[in-house]
C-alpha positions as CSV (number, residue, x, y, z in Angstrom):
1,X,-0.1,0.0,0.1
2,X,2.9,2.3,0.8
3,X,4.0,2.1,-2.6
4,X,0.8,3.2,-4.0
5,X,0.5,6.5,-2.0
6,X,2.7,8.5,-4.2
7,X,0.8,7.5,-7.4
8,X,-2.6,8.2,-5.7
9,X,-1.2,11.7,-4.4
10,X,-0.4,12.5,-7.7
11,X,-3.6,11.2,-9.6
12,X,-5.9,12.9,-6.8
13,X,-5.7,16.6,-8.1
14,X,-6.3,15.2,-11.7
15,X,-9.7,14.0,-10.7
16,X,-11.0,17.1,-9.0
17,X,-12.4,18.2,-12.3
18,X,-14.4,15.1,-12.7
19,X,-15.6,15.4,-9.1
20,X,-16.9,18.8,-9.9
21,X,-18.8,17.4,-12.8
22,X,-20.3,14.6,-10.4
23,X,-21.4,17.2,-7.9
24,X,-22.9,19.3,-10.6
25,X,-25.0,16.4,-12.0
26,X,-26.1,15.5,-8.3
27,X,-26.9,19.5,-7.8
28,X,-29.2,19.6,-10.9
29,X,-30.6,16.4,-10.6
30,X,-32.1,17.2,-7.1
31,X,-33.0,20.8,-8.2
32,X,-35.3,19.6,-10.8
33,X,-36.0,16.1,-9.6
34,X,-37.3,17.0,-6.0
35,X,-40.0,19.3,-7.3
36,X,-41.2,16.7,-9.9
37,X,-41.0,14.2,-6.9
38,X,-43.3,16.3,-4.8
39,X,-45.8,16.6,-8.0
40,X,-45.7,12.9,-8.5
41,X,-46.3,12.1,-4.8
42,X,-49.8,14.0,-4.9
43,X,-50.4,12.6,-8.4
44,X,-50.2,8.8,-7.5
45,X,-53.1,9.1,-5.2
46,X,-54.9,12.1,-7.3
47,X,-58.6,11.8,-8.0
48,X,-57.9,12.8,-11.6
49,X,-57.3,9.6,-13.5
50,X,-55.0,11.1,-16.2
51,X,-52.8,13.1,-13.8
52,X,-52.7,9.7,-11.6
53,X,-51.7,7.5,-14.4
54,X,-48.9,9.8,-15.7
55,X,-47.7,10.0,-12.2
56,X,-47.8,6.2,-11.6
57,X,-46.1,5.7,-15.1
58,X,-43.3,8.0,-14.3
59,X,-42.8,6.6,-10.6
60,X,-42.9,2.8,-11.5
61,X,-40.8,3.1,-14.6
62,X,-38.1,5.4,-12.8
63,X,-38.0,2.9,-9.7
64,X,-38.4,-0.4,-11.8
65,X,-35.8,0.4,-14.5
66,X,-32.0,0.7,-13.4
67,X,-30.4,4.2,-13.8
68,X,-28.0,2.7,-16.1
69,X,-30.9,1.9,-18.6
70,X,-32.5,5.3,-18.3
71,X,-29.0,6.8,-19.1
72,X,-28.6,4.4,-22.1
73,X,-32.3,5.3,-23.2
74,X,-31.9,9.3,-23.0
75,X,-28.5,9.1,-24.7
76,X,-29.0,6.3,-27.5
77,X,-32.8,6.1,-27.6
78,X,-33.8,9.8,-28.0
79,X,-31.9,10.3,-31.3
80,X,-34.0,7.8,-32.9
81,X,-36.8,10.1,-32.4
82,X,-35.1,13.0,-33.7
83,X,-34.1,14.4,-30.4
84,X,-30.4,14.9,-29.8
85,X,-28.8,15.8,-26.6
86,X,-25.3,16.2,-25.2
87,X,-24.1,13.5,-23.0
88,X,-24.2,15.7,-19.9
89,X,-27.9,16.7,-20.5
90,X,-28.9,13.3,-21.4
91,X,-27.4,12.1,-18.0
92,X,-28.9,14.9,-16.1
93,X,-32.4,13.9,-17.6
94,X,-31.9,10.4,-16.6
95,X,-30.9,11.1,-13.1
96,X,-33.9,13.6,-12.7
97,X,-36.3,10.9,-13.5
98,X,-34.6,8.6,-11.1
99,X,-34.7,11.3,-8.3
100,X,-38.3,12.1,-9.2
101,X,-39.5,8.6,-9.0
102,X,-37.8,7.5,-5.7
103,X,-38.3,10.8,-3.8
104,X,-42.2,10.6,-4.9
105,X,-42.4,7.7,-2.7
106,X,-40.2,9.1,0.1
107,X,-42.3,12.4,0.2
108,X,-45.7,10.4,-0.2
109,X,-44.4,8.4,3.2
110,X,-43.7,11.5,4.8
111,X,-47.1,13.3,4.1
112,X,-48.9,10.1,5.0
113,X,-47.2,10.2,8.4
114,X,-48.7,13.6,9.3
115,X,-51.1,12.8,12.1
116,X,-54.6,12.5,11.0
117,X,-55.8,14.5,14.0
118,X,-53.9,17.5,12.8
119,X,-55.6,17.3,9.4
120,X,-59.0,16.9,11.2
121,X,-58.1,20.2,13.2
122,X,-57.5,22.1,10.2
123,X,-60.8,21.0,8.7
124,X,-62.6,21.9,12.0
125,X,-60.8,25.4,11.8
126,X,-62.4,25.8,8.2
127,X,-59.0,25.8,6.4
128,X,-59.0,25.4,2.7
129,X,-57.2,22.3,1.3
130,X,-54.6,24.8,-0.3
131,X,-53.9,26.1,3.2
132,X,-54.0,22.7,4.9
133,X,-51.3,21.6,2.4
134,X,-49.1,24.8,2.5
135,X,-49.2,25.1,6.4
136,X,-49.6,21.7,7.7
137,X,-49.2,18.5,5.4
138,X,-46.3,19.8,3.3
139,X,-44.0,21.3,6.1
140,X,-44.5,18.4,8.5
141,X,-44.5,15.6,5.6
142,X,-41.0,17.1,4.4
143,X,-39.6,17.4,7.9
144,X,-40.4,13.6,8.3
145,X,-39.0,12.7,4.8
146,X,-35.8,14.7,5.0
147,X,-33.6,12.5,6.6
148,X,-34.3,9.9,4.0
149,X,-34.2,12.5,1.2
150,X,-30.7,13.2,2.5
151,X,-29.8,9.6,2.2
152,X,-31.0,9.4,-1.2
153,X,-28.9,12.5,-2.1
154,X,-25.8,10.6,-1.1
155,X,-26.9,7.5,-3.3
156,X,-27.5,9.7,-6.2
157,X,-24.0,11.1,-6.0
158,X,-22.6,7.8,-6.0
159,X,-24.9,6.8,-9.0
160,X,-23.5,9.5,-11.1
161,X,-20.6,7.2,-11.7
162,X,-22.9,5.3,-14.2
163,X,-22.7,8.5,-16.4
164,X,-19.1,7.4,-17.8
165,X,-21.0,4.9,-19.9
166,X,-22.5,7.9,-22.0
167,X,-19.2,9.6,-22.0
168,X,-19.7,12.2,-19.3
169,X,-16.4,13.2,-18.0
170,X,-17.3,12.8,-14.4
171,X,-15.1,11.3,-11.5
172,X,-15.4,7.7,-12.6
173,X,-14.8,8.6,-16.3
174,X,-11.7,10.6,-15.4
175,X,-10.3,7.7,-13.1
176,X,-10.6,5.3,-15.9
177,X,-9.1,7.7,-18.5
178,X,-6.1,8.3,-16.1
179,X,-5.5,4.6,-15.6
180,X,-5.8,4.1,-19.5
181,X,-3.1,6.8,-20.0
182,X,-0.8,5.7,-17.0
183,X,-1.6,2.1,-16.9
184,X,-1.8,2.5,-13.2
185,X,-5.6,1.6,-12.7
186,X,-5.5,0.7,-9.1
187,X,-4.1,3.9,-7.8
188,X,-6.5,5.9,-10.1
189,X,-9.6,3.8,-9.0
190,X,-8.5,4.0,-5.2
191,X,-8.0,7.9,-5.6
192,X,-11.6,8.2,-6.9
193,X,-12.9,5.9,-4.2
194,X,-11.4,8.4,-1.5
195,X,-13.1,11.3,-3.4
196,X,-16.3,9.6,-3.2
197,X,-16.0,8.7,0.4
198,X,-14.7,12.4,1.1
199,X,-18.2,13.5,0.1
200,X,-20.5,10.5,0.9
201,X,-19.3,9.8,4.5
202,X,-19.6,13.4,5.9
203,X,-23.1,13.6,4.0
204,X,-24.3,10.3,5.7
205,X,-23.2,11.5,9.0
206,X,-24.9,14.9,8.4
207,X,-28.1,12.9,7.4
208,X,-28.0,10.6,10.7
209,X,-27.4,13.9,12.9
210,X,-30.5,15.5,11.1
211,X,-32.7,12.6,11.7
212,X,-31.6,12.4,15.5
213,X,-32.3,16.1,15.9
214,X,-35.8,16.1,14.1
215,X,-36.7,13.1,16.2
216,X,-35.7,14.5,19.6
217,X,-39.4,15.3,20.4
218,X,-40.4,11.9,20.0
């Protein structure tokens, strides 16, 4: 292992550009995926059949199909219907779909965990459905779902490594490229693993601490 340390130290700085792209992918996937996730969380139980069927379709396909399949579909499948996207945009769209599908179920679980007595109380006070969602259901549901959403964000960051299959120069792609040019694959992948861990481990600790803090009143 000591013999690998100099190579790892040399390779680490060259992978920082890939780490930045991985973080950018994660950020935009969450930025656009979470609003769709909230929309679908209400859609799967909506009375409107069209809205419900569309929501169920996107949630079930997004959860049932591996993220790698969605990546390939966006990058190689859309050109067949005359839609050409860059590899980065294709990867972002696929991860947004995955994010929306999984967070829809997490948010729905949080919303359904809101005590029914509080909902009945809002009805007794004459609150409109919009105000009930705005001031009672959504804030408390998101608070319950927040630790799970933070845990999913860590998994999503790790899933960005799949984007190398569609030529996105993210962290895993940079590690593979460095290994190919130097024939030092082991140090390159160890360096990539260290960078993934440097983000994932603190983020996981943060989600655990957040869960403990939010559940202090229980």
